[in-house]
C-alpha positions as CSV (number, residue, x, y, z in Angstrom):
1,M,-60.4,51.3,-83.9
2,H,-56.8,50.3,-82.9
3,V,-55.4,47.8,-85.5
4,D,-55.0,45.1,-82.8
5,Q,-58.7,45.4,-81.9
6,A,-59.7,45.2,-85.6
7,I,-57.7,42.0,-86.1
8,L,-58.9,40.4,-82.8
9,T,-62.5,41.2,-83.5
10,R,-62.6,40.2,-87.1
11,R,-64.6,37.0,-87.6
12,S,-66.5,35.2,-90.3
13,V,-70.1,36.3,-89.7
14,R,-72.9,34.1,-90.9
15,A,-75.9,36.1,-90.0
16,F,-76.3,39.8,-90.9
17,L,-79.0,42.4,-90.3
18,P,-80.9,43.8,-93.3
19,K,-79.6,47.3,-92.5
20,P,-78.2,48.9,-95.6
21,V,-74.6,50.1,-96.0
22,P,-74.1,53.4,-97.8
23,S,-72.1,53.4,-101.0
24,E,-69.8,56.0,-99.6
25,T,-68.8,53.6,-96.8
26,V,-68.2,50.7,-99.2
27,A,-66.1,52.9,-101.4
28,R,-64.0,54.1,-98.4
29,I,-63.4,50.6,-97.2
30,I,-62.2,49.5,-100.7
31,E,-60.0,52.6,-101.1
32,T,-58.4,51.9,-97.7
33,A,-57.8,48.3,-98.5
34,A,-56.0,49.3,-101.7
35,R,-53.2,50.5,-99.5
36,A,-52.3,46.8,-99.1
37,P,-48.9,45.9,-100.4
38,S,-48.3,44.2,-103.8
39,G,-45.2,43.1,-105.6
40,T,-43.7,45.9,-107.6
41,N,-46.9,47.8,-106.8
42,I,-48.9,46.1,-109.7
43,Q,-52.1,46.2,-107.5
44,P,-53.6,43.1,-109.2
45,W,-57.0,43.2,-107.4
46,K,-60.3,44.1,-109.1
47,V,-63.4,44.5,-106.9
48,Y,-67.0,44.2,-107.9
49,A,-69.4,45.4,-105.2
50,C,-73.2,45.2,-105.4
51,T,-76.3,45.6,-103.4
52,G,-80.1,45.8,-104.0
53,A,-81.6,44.2,-107.1
54,V,-78.3,43.1,-108.6
55,R,-77.2,41.4,-105.3
56,D,-80.6,39.7,-105.1
57,A,-80.5,38.4,-108.6
58,I,-77.1,36.9,-108.1
59,A,-78.3,35.2,-104.9
60,E,-81.5,33.9,-106.4
61,E,-79.9,32.4,-109.4
62,T,-77.0,30.9,-107.5
63,C,-79.2,29.3,-104.8
64,R,-81.3,27.7,-107.5
65,A,-78.1,26.4,-109.3
66,F,-76.7,25.0,-106.0
67,L,-80.0,23.2,-105.1
68,T,-80.7,21.8,-108.6
69,G,-77.2,21.4,-110.1
70,E,-78.0,23.6,-113.0
71,P,-75.7,25.1,-114.1
72,P,-73.1,22.7,-112.6
73,R,-70.4,23.9,-110.3
74,D,-67.4,25.2,-112.2
75,N,-64.4,26.1,-110.0
76,E,-61.5,27.2,-112.2
77,L,-58.9,26.5,-109.6
78,D,-59.1,24.2,-106.5
79,A,-58.9,26.0,-103.2
80,Y,-57.4,23.0,-101.5
81,P,-55.5,19.9,-102.6
82,S,-57.3,16.5,-102.7
83,E,-55.0,15.1,-100.0
84,I,-53.8,17.2,-97.1
85,A,-51.9,16.3,-93.9
86,E,-53.9,15.0,-90.9
87,H,-53.4,18.0,-88.7
88,F,-54.9,20.3,-91.3
89,K,-57.8,17.9,-91.7
90,A,-58.4,17.9,-88.0
91,R,-58.6,21.6,-87.8
92,R,-61.0,21.8,-90.8
93,R,-63.1,19.0,-89.4
94,K,-63.4,20.6,-85.9
95,V,-64.5,24.0,-87.2
96,G,-67.0,22.4,-89.5
97,W,-68.6,20.4,-86.7
98,D,-68.4,23.3,-84.2
99,L,-70.4,25.3,-86.7
100,Y,-72.9,22.6,-87.6
101,S,-73.5,21.7,-84.0
102,L,-74.4,25.3,-83.2
103,M,-77.0,25.1,-86.0
104,G,-78.4,21.7,-84.9
105,V,-77.0,19.8,-87.8
106,A,-76.0,16.3,-86.7
107,K,-73.2,14.3,-88.3
108,G,-74.5,12.5,-91.4
109,D,-77.4,15.0,-91.8
110,R,-76.8,15.8,-95.5
111,E,-79.9,17.8,-95.9
112,G,-79.2,19.9,-92.9
113,S,-75.6,20.5,-94.2
114,R,-77.0,21.4,-97.6
115,R,-79.4,23.9,-96.0
116,Q,-76.6,25.5,-94.1
117,H,-74.3,25.6,-97.1
118,V,-76.8,27.3,-99.3
119,R,-76.7,30.3,-96.9
120,N,-73.4,31.1,-98.5
121,F,-75.3,32.0,-101.7
122,E,-77.8,34.2,-99.8
123,F,-74.8,36.2,-98.5
124,F,-76.0,35.1,-95.0
125,G,-78.5,38.0,-95.3
126,A,-75.8,40.7,-95.8
127,P,-76.9,43.6,-97.9
128,V,-73.6,44.0,-99.7
129,A,-71.6,41.5,-101.8
130,L,-68.0,42.0,-102.8
131,F,-66.2,39.8,-105.4
132,T,-62.5,40.1,-105.8
133,F,-61.0,39.1,-109.2
134,M,-57.5,39.4,-110.7
135,D,-56.0,39.0,-114.2
136,R,-55.8,35.3,-114.8
137,R,-52.3,35.6,-116.5
138,L,-50.7,36.6,-113.2
139,Q,-48.9,34.1,-111.0
140,Y,-48.8,33.1,-107.3
141,G,-47.2,36.3,-106.1
142,S,-50.4,38.2,-107.2
143,W,-52.6,35.7,-105.3
144,L,-50.6,36.6,-102.2
145,D,-51.2,40.3,-103.0
146,C,-54.9,39.7,-103.3
147,G,-54.9,37.8,-100.0
148,M,-53.4,40.8,-98.3
149,F,-55.9,43.1,-100.0
150,I,-58.8,40.9,-98.9
151,Q,-57.6,40.9,-95.3
152,S,-57.3,44.7,-95.5
153,L,-60.9,44.9,-96.7
154,M,-62.1,42.9,-93.7
155,L,-60.1,45.0,-91.2
156,A,-61.2,48.3,-92.8
157,A,-64.8,47.1,-92.5
158,R,-64.2,46.5,-88.8
159,A,-63.1,50.2,-88.4
160,H,-66.5,51.2,-89.7
161,G,-68.4,48.9,-87.3
162,L,-69.1,46.3,-90.0
163,D,-68.4,42.6,-90.3
164,T,-67.6,40.3,-93.2
165,C,-67.5,36.7,-94.3
166,P,-64.9,35.7,-97.0
167,Q,-66.3,32.9,-99.1
168,A,-64.4,30.7,-101.4
169,A,-67.7,28.9,-102.2
170,W,-68.6,31.6,-104.7
171,R,-65.8,30.4,-107.0
172,D,-68.0,27.3,-107.9
173,F,-70.5,29.7,-109.5
174,H,-68.2,32.4,-111.0
175,R,-70.0,32.2,-114.3
176,I,-73.3,33.5,-112.7
177,V,-71.4,36.3,-111.0
178,R,-69.6,37.2,-114.3
179,R,-72.8,37.5,-116.2
180,H,-74.5,39.8,-113.7
181,L,-71.5,42.0,-113.1
182,E,-70.1,41.9,-116.6
183,V,-66.7,40.6,-115.5
184,P,-64.4,40.0,-118.5
185,D,-63.1,36.4,-119.2
186,D,-59.5,37.4,-118.7
187,E,-60.2,37.8,-114.9
188,I,-60.3,34.9,-112.5
189,M,-62.3,35.0,-109.2
190,V,-60.3,35.0,-106.0
191,C,-63.3,34.9,-103.6
192,G,-66.6,36.4,-102.7
193,M,-67.4,38.3,-99.5
194,S,-70.5,39.2,-97.5
195,L,-70.4,42.6,-95.9
196,G,-72.8,44.2,-93.4
197,F,-73.8,44.7,-89.8
198,A,-73.6,41.4,-87.8
199,D,-76.8,40.1,-86.2
200,D,-75.5,39.5,-82.7
201,T,-78.6,37.7,-81.6
202,A,-78.0,34.9,-84.1
203,K,-76.7,31.7,-82.5
204,V,-74.4,31.0,-85.4
205,N,-72.4,34.2,-84.7
206,T,-71.4,32.9,-81.3
207,L,-68.8,30.6,-83.0
208,R,-65.3,31.5,-82.1
209,T,-62.6,29.6,-84.0
210,E,-59.6,28.4,-82.1
211,R,-55.9,29.2,-82.9
212,E,-52.9,27.1,-82.2
213,P,-50.4,28.2,-79.6
214,L,-47.6,30.4,-80.8
215,D,-44.9,27.7,-80.6
216,V,-46.8,25.5,-83.0
217,Y,-46.4,27.8,-85.9
218,A,-43.6,30.3,-85.0
219,K,-40.0,30.0,-84.2
220,L,-38.3,33.0,-82.6
221,T,-34.4,32.9,-82.8
222,G,-31.7,35.2,-81.4
223,W,-33.3,36.6,-78.3
224,E,-31.7,35.8,-74.9
């Protein structure tokens, strides 16, 4: 797959087929992503991939925790500030309601929203779960490195005909993931990710997020 095609067809898939993904394919995707750049080549990422009974146990316990509040959410680092500019809010609000309207969740339907949100912790039906961690002593440069690594994971998956959904929501339940995957305390979760074959018959997968025009976010200088 040409890199442009991989970038343009990458999307956050929220319904997957139960078709298994071979361990060799997962390993190849991770090895390819590890060619992502990192400052002074420290390669700060650490990936924990799981499927089968381990994946199912994590999903079951986390869904129960989300629905009951036990154990409580415990995000070690906020993904977003408490106050953000209105244009950022507007984009976030639009994609949220575009998604929920596809699923028949009306504004103010808290129970419907909760049912949709818990799908995160079912990996949207994907057979493979990936969790990226990094040494918690590292600084913002390594967070950037991990971001490039995660993007590379998603693009490498596309080259194998697979789709993904990166999920910051998993950071609320990092302690459950740690226990099942034996993640040491000196590592902090960057995000989770669902990986598998997209269910193209699912209505939720018809969502296409919008992007701003080039002149909103880029300035090109020096060309005639």
